[in-house]
VEXLO-504790 format. One line per field, with one value per residue: residue number from 1; residue in one letter; x, z, y of N, C-alpha, C, O in turn. Coordinates in nm, 3 decimals, decimal comma. Layout:
N
i: NUM ...
aa: a ...
neast: X ...
nup: Z ...
nnorth: Y ...
caeast: X ...
caup: Z ...
canorth: Y ...
ceast: X ...
cup: Z ...
cnorth: Y ...
oeast: X ...
oup: Z ...
onorth: Y ...
END
This chain:
245
i: 1 2 3 4 5 6 7 8 9 10 11 12 13 14 15 16 17 18 19 20 21 22 23 24 25 26 27 28 29 30 31 32 33 34 35 36 37 38 39 40 41 42 43 44 45 46 47 48 49 50 51 52 53 54 55 56 57 58 59 60 61 62 63 64 65 66 67 68 69 70 71 72 73 74 75 76 77 78 79 80 81 82 83 84 85 86 87 88 89 90 91 92 93 94 95 96 97 98 99 100 101 102 103 104 105 106 107 108 109 110 111 112 113 114 115 116 117 118 119 120 121 122 123 124 125 126 127 128 129 130 131 132 133 134 135 136 137 138 139 140 141 142 143 144 145 146 147 148 149 150 151 152 153 154 155 156 157 158 159 160 161 162 163 164 165 166 167 168 169 170 171 172 173 174 175 176 177 178 179 180 181 182 183 184 185 186 187 188 189 190 191 192 193 194 195 196 197 198 199 200 201 202 203 204 205 206 207 208 209 210 211 212 213 214 215 216 217 218 219 220 221 222 223 224 225 226 227 228 229 230 231 232 233 234 235 236 237 238 239 240 241 242 243 244 245
aa: m f d h v t i r v t d h p a s q h f y r r v l g a a g i a a p t g d d g f l e w d d f s i a v a t g e r p a t r g l h v g f s v a s r e l v d a f w h a g v d a g f p d d g a p g p r d y s p s y y g a f l r d p d g i s v e a v h r d g r r t d g n v d h l w l r v a d v a a a r a f y d a i a p h t p i r r g t d r p e r v s y v r d g e g g g t f s l v a d a g p r t e n v h v a f p a p d r r t v d a f h a a a l a a g h q d d g a p g i r e a y g p g y y g a f v r d p d g n g i e a v h h g t
neast: 0,081 0,187 0,432 0,609 0,619 0,650 0,746 0,770 0,990 1,046 1,277 1,540 1,765 1,657 1,428 1,549 1,694 1,481 1,337 1,538 1,597 1,350 1,247 1,463 1,472 1,240 1,307 1,332 1,516 1,821 1,828 1,883 2,059 2,114 2,198 1,993 1,790 1,641 1,577 1,375 1,330 1,017 0,944 1,016 1,199 1,223 1,372 1,177 1,067 1,019 0,857 0,776 0,622 0,627 0,499 0,180 -0,060 -0,078 -0,122 0,082 0,140 0,362 0,458 0,556 0,751 0,682 0,512 0,686 0,865 0,701 0,669 0,939 0,980 0,810 0,917 1,174 1,120 0,982 1,169 1,365 1,252 1,047 0,703 0,455 0,185 0,010 0,021 0,181 -0,031 -0,327 -0,556 -0,884 -0,909 -0,872 -0,889 -0,626 -0,470 -0,205 -0,067 0,138 0,192 0,344 0,455 0,612 0,884 0,749 0,492 0,350 0,154 0,278 0,304 0,376 0,287 0,174 0,020 -0,201 -0,165 -0,007 0,157 0,437 0,592 0,691 0,746 0,548 0,251 -0,004 -0,182 -0,341 -0,529 -0,641 -0,914 -1,070 -1,317 -1,482 -1,632 -1,551 -1,279 -1,297 -1,411 -1,196 -0,998 -1,138 -1,146 -0,880 -0,830 -0,869 -0,626 -0,428 -0,302 -0,512 -0,829 -1,161 -1,268 -1,391 -1,665 -1,794 -1,974 -1,799 -1,556 -1,348 -1,193 -0,920 -0,801 -0,543 -0,557 -0,588 -0,383 -0,240 -0,037 -0,099 -0,307 -0,517 -0,657 -0,921 -1,024 -1,271 -1,209 -1,163 -0,915 -0,609 -0,610 -0,469 -0,176 0,052 0,177 0,340 0,240 0,308 0,196 0,253 0,289 0,219 0,321 0,421 0,203 -0,006 0,066 0,031 -0,247 -0,345 -0,277 -0,426 -0,688 -0,720 -0,699 -0,915 -1,123 -1,121 -0,914 -0,605 -0,315 0,019 0,251 0,336 0,320 0,631 0,986 1,192 1,490 1,653 1,550 1,605 1,723 1,525 1,294 0,962 0,714 0,405 0,225 -0,021 -0,258 -0,444 -0,778 -0,715 -0,471 -0,250 0,034 0,007 0,110 0,171 0,392 0,625 0,889 1,134 1,151
nup: 0,000 0,084 -0,053 0,074 0,402 0,561 0,847 1,011 1,251 1,567 1,724 1,609 1,696 1,937 1,843 1,661 1,839 1,977 1,767 1,653 1,872 1,952 1,713 1,630 1,843 1,784 1,573 1,324 1,043 1,055 0,998 0,696 0,586 0,717 0,975 0,935 0,803 0,824 0,723 0,737 0,536 0,423 0,594 0,729 0,901 0,923 0,958 1,103 0,955 0,893 0,665 0,644 0,887 1,213 1,240 1,367 1,580 1,466 1,420 1,390 1,293 1,317 1,145 1,288 1,345 1,544 1,856 2,068 1,975 1,967 2,242 2,305 2,169 2,316 2,578 2,527 2,472 2,706 2,906 2,839 2,912 2,762 2,693 2,793 2,605 2,602 2,710 2,603 2,447 2,356 2,121 2,025 1,753 1,562 1,560 1,600 1,672 1,820 2,008 2,102 2,249 2,226 2,294 2,084 2,090 1,999 2,067 1,899 1,834 1,846 1,736 1,772 1,603 1,580 1,379 1,222 0,869 0,830 0,704 0,493 0,308 0,370 0,632 0,755 0,895 0,937 0,919 1,107 1,051 1,208 1,138 1,040 0,916 0,833 0,609 0,411 0,393 0,309 0,053 -0,080 -0,074 -0,205 -0,456 -0,545 -0,527 -0,754 -0,883 -0,723 -0,492 -0,311 -0,177 -0,073 0,241 0,540 0,622 0,792 0,968 1,158 1,098 0,832 0,640 0,437 0,225 0,080 -0,269 -0,353 -0,247 0,083 0,206 0,368 0,597 0,598 0,765 0,825 1,081 1,305 1,588 1,930 1,989 1,893 1,561 1,278 1,135 0,886 0,795 0,554 0,295 0,061 -0,223 -0,421 -0,778 -1,088 -1,326 -1,512 -1,628 -1,458 -1,231 -1,337 -1,380 -1,120 -1,008 -1,174 -1,118 -0,848 -0,860 -1,029 -0,864 -0,697 -0,514 -0,347 -0,527 -0,483 -0,612 -0,934 -1,166 -1,231 -1,290 -1,014 -0,952 -0,734 -0,537 -0,619 -0,884 -1,174 -1,037 -1,031 -0,953 -0,813 -0,633 -0,389 -0,167 0,107 0,253 0,515 0,494 0,474 0,308 0,014 -0,211 -0,534 -0,672 -0,912 -0,969 -1,195 -1,558
nnorth: -0,121 0,131 0,342 0,514 0,663 0,965 1,144 1,459 1,594 1,761 1,756 1,619 1,454 1,343 1,209 1,037 0,876 0,754 0,611 0,451 0,290 0,159 0,046 -0,104 -0,290 -0,422 -0,578 -0,464 -0,365 -0,171 0,187 0,383 0,680 1,013 1,255 1,439 1,310 1,004 0,670 0,391 0,168 0,187 0,389 0,708 0,969 1,320 1,644 1,900 2,206 2,561 2,575 2,313 2,192 2,020 1,686 1,602 1,438 1,180 0,826 0,549 0,220 -0,054 -0,345 -0,646 -0,947 -1,132 -1,203 -1,181 -0,991 -0,768 -0,732 -0,674 -0,433 -0,259 -0,274 -0,174 0,094 0,189 0,130 0,313 0,546 0,655 0,752 0,521 0,393 0,193 -0,126 -0,439 -0,678 -0,876 -0,733 -0,622 -0,583 -0,780 -1,143 -1,249 -1,039 -0,865 -0,620 -0,332 -0,010 0,309 0,650 0,884 1,131 1,361 1,314 1,145 0,859 0,540 0,212 -0,137 -0,429 -0,763 -1,002 -1,243 -1,289 -1,069 -0,774 -0,816 -0,694 -0,451 -0,206 -0,044 -0,111 0,000 0,314 0,568 0,846 1,128 1,319 1,631 1,625 1,353 1,274 1,457 1,396 1,130 1,170 1,288 1,079 0,879 0,993 0,980 0,712 0,528 0,551 0,464 0,207 0,172 0,070 0,129 0,007 -0,054 0,153 0,390 0,651 0,758 0,649 0,559 0,317 0,211 -0,043 -0,245 -0,301 -0,609 -0,887 -0,885 -0,613 -0,294 -0,104 0,187 0,446 0,679 0,875 1,001 1,177 1,268 1,356 1,537 1,672 1,507 1,627 1,744 1,508 1,301 1,099 0,855 0,684 0,393 0,386 0,219 0,316 0,612 0,738 0,677 0,822 1,081 1,072 1,041 1,292 1,465 1,377 1,446 1,728 1,785 1,722 1,934 1,966 2,058 2,144 2,033 2,001 1,947 1,665 1,506 1,451 1,385 1,391 1,430 1,273 1,020 0,802 0,813 0,881 0,962 1,173 1,306 1,556 1,632 1,795 1,674 1,720 1,797 1,908 1,742 1,598 1,424 1,177 1,033 0,797 0,682 0,462 0,459 0,429
caeast: 0,000 0,267 0,569 0,679 0,552 0,751 0,702 0,862 1,010 1,101 1,411 1,582 1,843 1,570 1,345 1,638 1,720 1,359 1,305 1,645 1,588 1,232 1,234 1,568 1,429 1,130 1,359 1,332 1,654 1,873 1,795 1,983 2,044 2,207 2,139 1,875 1,688 1,664 1,476 1,362 1,256 0,905 0,915 1,130 1,184 1,297 1,370 1,073 1,112 0,909 0,768 0,730 0,619 0,628 0,380 0,102 -0,186 -0,074 -0,095 0,148 0,166 0,467 0,442 0,672 0,745 0,638 0,465 0,803 0,922 0,612 0,710 1,071 0,957 0,751 1,013 1,283 1,075 0,951 1,295 1,440 1,180 0,945 0,571 0,372 0,052 -0,067 0,111 0,161 -0,141 -0,425 -0,653 -1,001 -0,916 -0,888 -0,865 -0,485 -0,403 -0,128 0,002 0,187 0,186 0,430 0,452 0,745 0,912 0,651 0,359 0,288 0,124 0,358 0,265 0,425 0,177 0,188 -0,112 -0,208 -0,177 0,060 0,233 0,577 0,662 0,724 0,740 0,428 0,132 -0,124 -0,186 -0,467 -0,530 -0,755 -0,952 -1,173 -1,445 -1,460 -1,692 -1,466 -1,157 -1,334 -1,428 -1,062 -0,931 -1,212 -1,110 -0,748 -0,817 -0,849 -0,489 -0,341 -0,337 -0,609 -0,971 -1,234 -1,319 -1,485 -1,722 -1,888 -1,963 -1,686 -1,432 -1,340 -1,064 -0,882 -0,714 -0,473 -0,630 -0,515 -0,338 -0,138 -0,034 -0,131 -0,437 -0,510 -0,787 -0,960 -1,106 -1,318 -1,153 -1,154 -0,775 -0,564 -0,617 -0,341 -0,124 0,190 0,235 0,352 0,212 0,326 0,146 0,324 0,216 0,285 0,382 0,411 0,068 -0,089 0,100 -0,037 -0,391 -0,365 -0,272 -0,540 -0,812 -0,727 -0,728 -1,050 -1,216 -1,112 -0,816 -0,491 -0,190 0,139 0,367 0,291 0,395 0,760 1,105 1,261 1,615 1,712 1,499 1,656 1,717 1,396 1,184 0,861 0,609 0,312 0,193 -0,142 -0,291 -0,576 -0,854 -0,653 -0,342 -0,142 0,093 -0,021 0,189 0,184 0,528 0,673 1,035 1,176 1,120
caup: 0,000 0,101 -0,102 0,192 0,496 0,623 0,949 1,047 1,396 1,619 1,780 1,534 1,778 2,030 1,766 1,610 1,949 2,001 1,662 1,644 1,985 1,957 1,590 1,636 1,935 1,720 1,464 1,198 1,004 1,084 0,893 0,613 0,587 0,797 1,093 0,900 0,741 0,842 0,651 0,762 0,420 0,382 0,698 0,748 0,983 0,870 1,046 1,077 0,915 0,887 0,555 0,668 1,033 1,274 1,231 1,490 1,582 1,383 1,474 1,293 1,342 1,246 1,140 1,338 1,309 1,652 1,978 2,150 1,927 2,017 2,381 2,307 2,128 2,426 2,688 2,487 2,487 2,846 2,983 2,807 2,964 2,672 2,751 2,762 2,555 2,598 2,729 2,508 2,471 2,248 2,098 1,958 1,612 1,490 1,657 1,626 1,685 1,943 1,987 2,212 2,207 2,290 2,237 2,047 2,154 1,959 2,108 1,801 1,880 1,769 1,775 1,708 1,597 1,513 1,353 1,105 0,744 0,845 0,591 0,493 0,201 0,420 0,778 0,803 0,889 0,922 0,961 1,142 1,042 1,271 1,039 1,084 0,853 0,774 0,475 0,318 0,373 0,226 -0,085 -0,137 -0,097 -0,310 -0,586 -0,590 -0,513 -0,879 -0,932 -0,614 -0,456 -0,202 -0,203 0,051 0,314 0,642 0,588 0,893 0,984 1,244 1,057 0,698 0,623 0,303 0,222 -0,047 -0,374 -0,375 -0,127 0,168 0,216 0,497 0,602 0,605 0,821 0,855 1,201 1,382 1,721 2,014 2,000 1,796 1,420 1,215 1,051 0,838 0,759 0,410 0,258 -0,082 -0,274 -0,543 -0,905 -1,178 -1,440 -1,504 -1,665 -1,338 -1,151 -1,399 -1,359 -0,978 -0,989 -1,244 -1,047 -0,726 -0,894 -1,085 -0,750 -0,623 -0,407 -0,364 -0,588 -0,402 -0,695 -1,056 -1,202 -1,292 -1,239 -0,897 -0,945 -0,601 -0,453 -0,669 -1,030 -1,231 -0,944 -1,097 -0,853 -0,813 -0,494 -0,361 -0,025 0,145 0,316 0,640 0,465 0,469 0,176 -0,044 -0,333 -0,611 -0,723 -0,990 -0,974 -1,321 -1,680
canorth: 0,000 0,252 0,353 0,563 0,752 1,051 1,237 1,567 1,591 1,886 1,733 1,501 1,358 1,271 1,116 0,934 0,783 0,676 0,515 0,351 0,199 0,073 -0,033 -0,205 -0,395 -0,494 -0,660 -0,390 -0,338 -0,038 0,283 0,450 0,824 1,092 1,318 1,517 1,226 0,861 0,593 0,248 0,119 0,271 0,488 0,797 1,089 1,434 1,761 1,998 2,339 2,657 2,539 2,177 2,180 1,887 1,602 1,594 1,365 1,060 0,693 0,462 0,085 -0,127 -0,490 -0,719 -1,089 -1,219 -1,137 -1,150 -0,865 -0,663 -0,709 -0,612 -0,294 -0,183 -0,265 -0,085 0,231 0,220 0,128 0,433 0,661 0,708 0,728 0,406 0,428 0,069 -0,240 -0,548 -0,770 -0,889 -0,626 -0,678 -0,544 -0,906 -1,250 -1,276 -0,910 -0,847 -0,494 -0,251 0,129 0,408 0,785 0,932 1,260 1,462 1,270 1,057 0,723 0,444 0,076 -0,260 -0,524 -0,892 -1,061 -1,330 -1,217 -0,941 -0,723 -0,856 -0,622 -0,318 -0,195 0,025 -0,196 0,083 0,453 0,631 0,991 1,193 1,420 1,726 1,592 1,221 1,269 1,532 1,318 1,014 1,215 1,306 0,951 0,809 1,052 0,934 0,566 0,453 0,569 0,418 0,069 0,166 0,053 0,152 -0,109 -0,007 0,284 0,434 0,797 0,796 0,583 0,501 0,251 0,167 -0,161 -0,262 -0,370 -0,733 -0,955 -0,825 -0,468 -0,236 -0,038 0,331 0,480 0,816 0,861 1,115 1,150 1,387 1,394 1,637 1,636 1,473 1,734 1,748 1,380 1,280 0,960 0,832 0,557 0,354 0,383 0,125 0,385 0,758 0,781 0,667 0,939 1,195 1,058 1,070 1,437 1,525 1,344 1,527 1,868 1,792 1,716 2,058 1,960 2,149 2,100 2,054 1,972 1,881 1,545 1,529 1,383 1,440 1,315 1,444 1,164 0,893 0,788 0,775 0,910 1,043 1,189 1,419 1,585 1,709 1,808 1,626 1,829 1,838 1,968 1,644 1,582 1,293 1,164 0,909 0,794 0,568 0,454 0,400 0,504
ceast: 0,085 0,400 0,657 0,588 0,661 0,685 0,812 0,869 1,077 1,243 1,464 1,667 1,755 1,484 1,429 1,668 1,600 1,339 1,415 1,629 1,469 1,215 1,344 1,530 1,319 1,176 1,357 1,474 1,693 1,845 1,914 1,959 2,145 2,132 2,014 1,761 1,727 1,547 1,487 1,274 1,143 0,863 1,038 1,094 1,274 1,280 1,256 1,135 0,992 0,809 0,707 0,729 0,613 0,494 0,313 -0,016 -0,192 -0,065 -0,034 0,178 0,267 0,442 0,569 0,645 0,695 0,584 0,582 0,868 0,832 0,649 0,842 1,063 0,911 0,850 1,129 1,244 1,053 1,079 1,381 1,368 1,078 0,805 0,505 0,236 -0,036 0,024 0,083 0,045 -0,232 -0,513 -0,766 -1,017 -0,929 -0,850 -0,719 -0,405 -0,335 -0,042 0,050 0,210 0,277 0,398 0,594 0,768 0,818 0,508 0,285 0,269 0,192 0,331 0,350 0,313 0,221 0,049 -0,102 -0,226 -0,108 0,135 0,379 0,658 0,696 0,705 0,609 0,307 0,006 -0,099 -0,329 -0,448 -0,657 -0,791 -1,063 -1,311 -1,426 -1,515 -1,606 -1,338 -1,185 -1,349 -1,293 -0,999 -1,006 -1,174 -0,976 -0,736 -0,799 -0,706 -0,385 -0,377 -0,451 -0,752 -1,045 -1,287 -1,426 -1,534 -1,833 -1,873 -1,841 -1,554 -1,444 -1,200 -1,046 -0,785 -0,645 -0,561 -0,551 -0,469 -0,236 -0,149 -0,064 -0,273 -0,417 -0,647 -0,800 -1,056 -1,147 -1,282 -1,147 -1,011 -0,736 -0,571 -0,477 -0,300 0,019 0,256 0,240 0,335 0,223 0,277 0,221 0,232 0,291 0,356 0,358 0,271 -0,026 -0,061 0,028 -0,187 -0,428 -0,373 -0,393 -0,671 -0,828 -0,763 -0,869 -1,155 -1,204 -1,009 -0,687 -0,370 -0,074 0,266 0,325 0,374 0,527 0,870 1,159 1,389 1,682 1,667 1,548 1,643 1,578 1,277 1,088 0,741 0,520 0,255 0,066 -0,160 -0,430 -0,650 -0,797 -0,513 -0,225 -0,095 0,075 0,042 0,159 0,323 0,552 0,826 1,075 1,131 0,976
cup: 0,000 0,027 0,009 0,273 0,565 0,728 0,971 1,199 1,443 1,669 1,717 1,617 1,874 1,956 1,707 1,716 1,974 1,894 1,641 1,752 1,972 1,829 1,581 1,726 1,874 1,600 1,329 1,167 1,029 0,968 0,808 0,623 0,676 0,911 1,062 0,845 0,760 0,785 0,687 0,651 0,386 0,489 0,718 0,839 0,925 0,966 1,005 1,042 0,921 0,779 0,573 0,818 1,081 1,256 1,367 1,471 1,502 1,470 1,363 1,360 1,253 1,256 1,189 1,334 1,420 1,768 2,068 2,106 1,960 2,161 2,389 2,268 2,246 2,541 2,654 2,504 2,632 2,929 2,956 2,850 2,872 2,721 2,699 2,712 2,544 2,601 2,628 2,547 2,351 2,241 2,014 1,813 1,521 1,587 1,693 1,659 1,822 1,925 2,115 2,161 2,292 2,231 2,205 2,108 2,114 1,993 2,007 1,861 1,787 1,824 1,703 1,714 1,526 1,498 1,235 0,979 0,744 0,718 0,603 0,385 0,241 0,571 0,830 0,783 0,866 0,969 1,002 1,133 1,107 1,187 1,094 1,035 0,778 0,631 0,372 0,289 0,285 0,080 -0,153 -0,170 -0,197 -0,448 -0,637 -0,592 -0,645 -0,932 -0,825 -0,583 -0,355 -0,254 -0,070 0,109 0,412 0,606 0,688 0,912 1,063 1,199 0,916 0,683 0,478 0,316 0,086 -0,144 -0,412 -0,243 -0,050 0,174 0,356 0,495 0,633 0,649 0,847 0,972 1,256 1,526 1,799 2,028 1,894 1,653 1,366 1,119 1,007 0,825 0,606 0,382 0,107 -0,118 -0,402 -0,664 -1,002 -1,296 -1,425 -1,538 -1,545 -1,242 -1,205 -1,370 -1,213 -0,954 -1,053 -1,171 -0,921 -0,758 -0,950 -0,976 -0,659 -0,512 -0,446 -0,425 -0,491 -0,479 -0,816 -1,087 -1,269 -1,227 -1,118 -0,876 -0,808 -0,509 -0,500 -0,820 -1,076 -1,142 -1,012 -1,004 -0,880 -0,673 -0,485 -0,210 0,000 0,219 0,449 0,621 0,461 0,325 0,125 -0,183 -0,402 -0,675 -0,802 -0,995 -1,103 -1,439 -1,722
cnorth: 0,126 0,241 0,406 0,655 0,832 1,140 1,341 1,576 1,720 1,871 1,604 1,406 1,278 1,169 1,004 0,830 0,693 0,570 0,412 0,245 0,103 -0,010 -0,138 -0,321 -0,482 -0,576 -0,594 -0,345 -0,193 0,057 0,322 0,600 0,891 1,159 1,400 1,434 1,081 0,783 0,445 0,192 0,216 0,372 0,576 0,912 1,197 1,551 1,854 2,133 2,434 2,623 2,401 2,151 2,035 1,817 1,594 1,499 1,237 0,934 0,608 0,328 0,016 -0,277 -0,558 -0,869 -1,180 -1,137 -1,099 -1,019 -0,746 -0,629 -0,634 -0,465 -0,210 -0,166 -0,172 0,061 0,271 0,225 0,250 0,561 0,722 0,669 0,600 0,455 0,304 -0,052 -0,351 -0,638 -0,781 -0,765 -0,683 -0,634 -0,666 -1,017 -1,271 -1,151 -0,897 -0,723 -0,430 -0,110 0,216 0,546 0,827 1,070 1,374 1,422 1,184 0,918 0,622 0,305 -0,027 -0,361 -0,651 -0,950 -1,155 -1,245 -1,083 -0,902 -0,766 -0,783 -0,479 -0,314 -0,136 -0,065 -0,113 0,225 0,488 0,782 1,044 1,315 1,509 1,686 1,460 1,216 1,342 1,456 1,196 1,055 1,234 1,170 0,864 0,862 1,000 0,782 0,492 0,459 0,535 0,273 0,060 0,148 0,061 0,021 -0,065 0,133 0,316 0,585 0,841 0,736 0,527 0,442 0,209 0,051 -0,165 -0,340 -0,495 -0,789 -0,872 -0,674 -0,421 -0,183 0,109 0,378 0,629 0,809 0,996 1,087 1,280 1,437 1,495 1,584 1,605 1,582 1,702 1,610 1,372 1,131 0,947 0,692 0,521 0,353 0,292 0,190 0,535 0,807 0,776 0,783 1,062 1,190 1,085 1,220 1,505 1,499 1,427 1,671 1,883 1,788 1,837 2,061 2,032 2,080 2,128 2,022 1,890 1,757 1,579 1,448 1,459 1,360 1,325 1,332 1,027 0,886 0,743 0,804 1,008 1,053 1,308 1,432 1,669 1,716 1,751 1,738 1,878 1,893 1,872 1,625 1,440 1,287 1,032 0,911 0,666 0,575 0,385 0,484 0,478
oeast: 0,059 0,472 0,765 0,495 0,754 0,583 0,930 0,767 1,154 1,322 1,436 1,644 1,777 1,468 1,385 1,667 1,614 1,325 1,385 1,645 1,486 1,174 1,321 1,552 1,306 1,094 1,378 1,543 1,608 1,838 2,030 1,851 2,250 2,017 1,935 1,647 1,834 1,432 1,592 1,154 1,169 0,759 1,151 0,978 1,387 1,186 1,240 1,241 0,880 0,688 0,597 0,825 0,598 0,388 0,380 -0,066 -0,301 -0,007 -0,091 0,233 0,261 0,410 0,677 0,530 0,668 0,608 0,578 0,920 0,881 0,660 0,857 1,131 0,966 0,865 1,177 1,326 1,100 1,095 1,463 1,417 1,026 0,790 0,499 0,179 -0,143 0,096 -0,027 0,024 -0,219 -0,541 -0,747 -1,125 -0,990 -0,784 -0,689 -0,282 -0,398 0,045 0,009 0,243 0,287 0,325 0,685 0,678 0,808 0,413 0,168 0,357 0,166 0,335 0,391 0,249 0,293 -0,031 -0,007 -0,295 -0,145 0,170 0,439 0,778 0,725 0,654 0,564 0,265 -0,080 -0,009 -0,425 -0,361 -0,768 -0,708 -1,139 -1,411 -1,361 -1,451 -1,590 -1,292 -1,106 -1,305 -1,277 -0,952 -0,945 -1,169 -0,959 -0,643 -0,719 -0,669 -0,269 -0,473 -0,486 -0,790 -1,000 -1,341 -1,540 -1,457 -1,948 -1,769 -1,786 -1,449 -1,540 -1,101 -1,141 -0,699 -0,685 -0,630 -0,459 -0,512 -0,156 -0,255 -0,055 -0,350 -0,314 -0,746 -0,704 -1,160 -1,071 -1,319 -1,127 -0,989 -0,820 -0,542 -0,380 -0,378 0,096 0,377 0,155 0,406 0,157 0,312 0,249 0,113 0,414 0,440 0,285 0,225 -0,115 -0,152 -0,031 -0,248 -0,531 -0,465 -0,455 -0,755 -0,938 -0,849 -0,936 -1,264 -1,271 -1,014 -0,664 -0,328 -0,070 0,375 0,283 0,487 0,535 0,850 1,170 1,394 1,759 1,737 1,532 1,561 1,522 1,167 1,125 0,674 0,553 0,237 0,046 -0,087 -0,523 -0,591 -0,828 -0,443 -0,111 -0,175 0,124 0,029 0,127 0,367 0,507 0,884 1,052 1,081 0,931
oup: -0,077 0,043 0,035 0,221 0,622 0,702 0,952 1,267 1,369 1,658 1,766 1,610 1,891 2,002 1,702 1,689 1,991 1,925 1,614 1,727 1,980 1,837 1,532 1,690 1,908 1,532 1,228 1,254 1,026 0,853 0,843 0,663 0,707 0,940 1,153 0,839 0,716 0,796 0,670 0,671 0,325 0,476 0,722 0,855 0,885 1,045 0,887 1,093 0,949 0,798 0,524 0,872 1,002 1,258 1,470 1,359 1,471 1,578 1,255 1,470 1,131 1,363 1,137 1,323 1,394 1,777 2,136 2,189 1,979 2,198 2,469 2,326 2,273 2,594 2,740 2,546 2,675 3,013 3,040 2,826 2,900 2,784 2,579 2,770 2,484 2,505 2,572 2,664 2,255 2,342 1,940 1,756 1,414 1,688 1,807 1,672 1,926 1,838 2,225 2,044 2,414 2,133 2,286 2,173 2,186 1,952 2,028 1,930 1,667 1,945 1,589 1,818 1,427 1,592 1,156 0,982 0,669 0,636 0,710 0,371 0,155 0,630 0,938 0,670 0,787 1,048 0,940 1,199 1,068 1,166 1,183 1,102 0,674 0,542 0,259 0,175 0,197 -0,009 -0,270 -0,282 -0,267 -0,545 -0,757 -0,651 -0,649 -1,018 -0,836 -0,640 -0,315 -0,358 0,031 0,038 0,372 0,566 0,673 0,876 1,039 1,256 0,886 0,709 0,407 0,404 -0,008 -0,105 -0,493 -0,137 -0,109 0,151 0,452 0,404 0,688 0,579 0,885 0,962 1,253 1,581 1,742 2,074 1,814 1,627 1,404 1,034 1,082 0,843 0,537 0,438 0,033 -0,052 -0,483 -0,654 -1,000 -1,360 -1,337 -1,483 -1,531 -1,180 -1,129 -1,338 -1,185 -0,889 -0,992 -1,163 -0,891 -0,691 -0,923 -0,992 -0,556 -0,425 -0,563 -0,382 -0,426 -0,422 -0,801 -1,039 -1,352 -1,123 -1,120 -0,791 -0,770 -0,413 -0,428 -0,879 -1,023 -1,170 -1,045 -0,977 -0,958 -0,603 -0,561 -0,134 -0,076 0,245 0,492 0,718 0,446 0,231 0,187 -0,262 -0,338 -0,725 -0,764 -1,022 -1,119 -1,423 -1,823
onorth: 0,219 0,142 0,353 0,716 0,774 1,204 1,313 1,568 1,782 1,965 1,494 1,285 1,158 1,056 0,889 0,710 0,572 0,452 0,295 0,126 -0,019 -0,126 -0,248 -0,437 -0,599 -0,637 -0,660 -0,293 -0,104 0,014 0,297 0,643 0,833 1,125 1,428 1,481 1,038 0,826 0,383 0,171 0,319 0,436 0,526 0,949 1,170 1,555 1,885 2,169 2,392 2,640 2,374 2,096 1,942 1,880 1,580 1,482 1,189 0,936 0,597 0,323 0,024 -0,328 -0,531 -0,912 -1,297 -1,016 -0,997 -0,945 -0,635 -0,512 -0,541 -0,381 -0,103 -0,056 -0,099 0,143 0,376 0,314 0,288 0,671 0,831 0,565 0,575 0,547 0,309 -0,077 -0,358 -0,668 -0,705 -0,700 -0,779 -0,646 -0,658 -0,991 -1,307 -1,157 -0,915 -0,719 -0,469 -0,091 0,199 0,557 0,810 1,123 1,473 1,489 1,153 0,867 0,619 0,284 -0,008 -0,377 -0,648 -0,949 -1,148 -1,143 -0,993 -0,987 -0,754 -0,806 -0,396 -0,409 -0,173 -0,092 -0,151 0,252 0,443 0,838 1,008 1,404 1,469 1,711 1,456 1,161 1,295 1,452 1,163 0,982 1,200 1,150 0,784 0,787 0,978 0,729 0,398 0,379 0,572 0,221 -0,052 0,202 0,008 -0,063 -0,041 0,219 0,275 0,641 0,949 0,769 0,455 0,510 0,177 0,047 -0,097 -0,434 -0,489 -0,743 -0,799 -0,616 -0,498 -0,211 0,150 0,354 0,696 0,744 1,093 0,983 1,388 1,549 1,536 1,467 1,669 1,624 1,641 1,597 1,428 1,048 1,020 0,594 0,608 0,324 0,288 0,128 0,579 0,907 0,860 0,836 1,139 1,292 1,145 1,269 1,593 1,588 1,472 1,730 1,982 1,843 1,844 2,148 2,063 1,973 2,232 2,015 1,775 1,745 1,670 1,385 1,581 1,271 1,236 1,299 0,928 0,957 0,648 0,755 1,121 0,954 1,397 1,332 1,764 1,652 1,778 1,842 1,989 1,921 1,916 1,634 1,345 1,380 0,932 1,014 0,558 0,680 0,265 0,595 0,532
END
């Protein structure tokens, strides 16, 4: 489902320490990058700036290979003094669901989860975005869905979820919540070719949503990187990207 998910952080050394510690304990491979940008495959942290403020109000869940690694994730965070947000244990999201929750230095809800049918082609198992208006957010994601791997699943007034079109993948949910609205997260969906990237961008603009970068080559991000960028109704950066010619 996700090509990559990027969050912006206020204190990069503190966030780097947190994510290196807890994701390493959960069995996720060490990141690549430098002090300003670190990447764990499809998840990355970058320094917040005036133009790109810190991410707020997000929940991100990471897929891990066993319940023991869920436990190790939680203990690594709590033992280092990071806030507990839910001890390891079964959750009623599905019969095999076993998760544990922490808060990162910016207050983002971070989870390790093990479950049957878990995602194995990336680290991000799921995202929850707290939105101001579920119906408006659903209209945006429905408009871009034909040009991304996402298809609508759960559809309730207080929660809309999207699943990958096909086997495996992750999940992506829009939730009405009393907590702070999700802001300043960047989510990129993979596209099979450049024409799909173009169609993604055109569909978002035709539905009245905000342009954040026209389709084109971004060689700074990697050879053959072809992306297009828009804003969802809550101002989050949403991208479609194709890697290659």
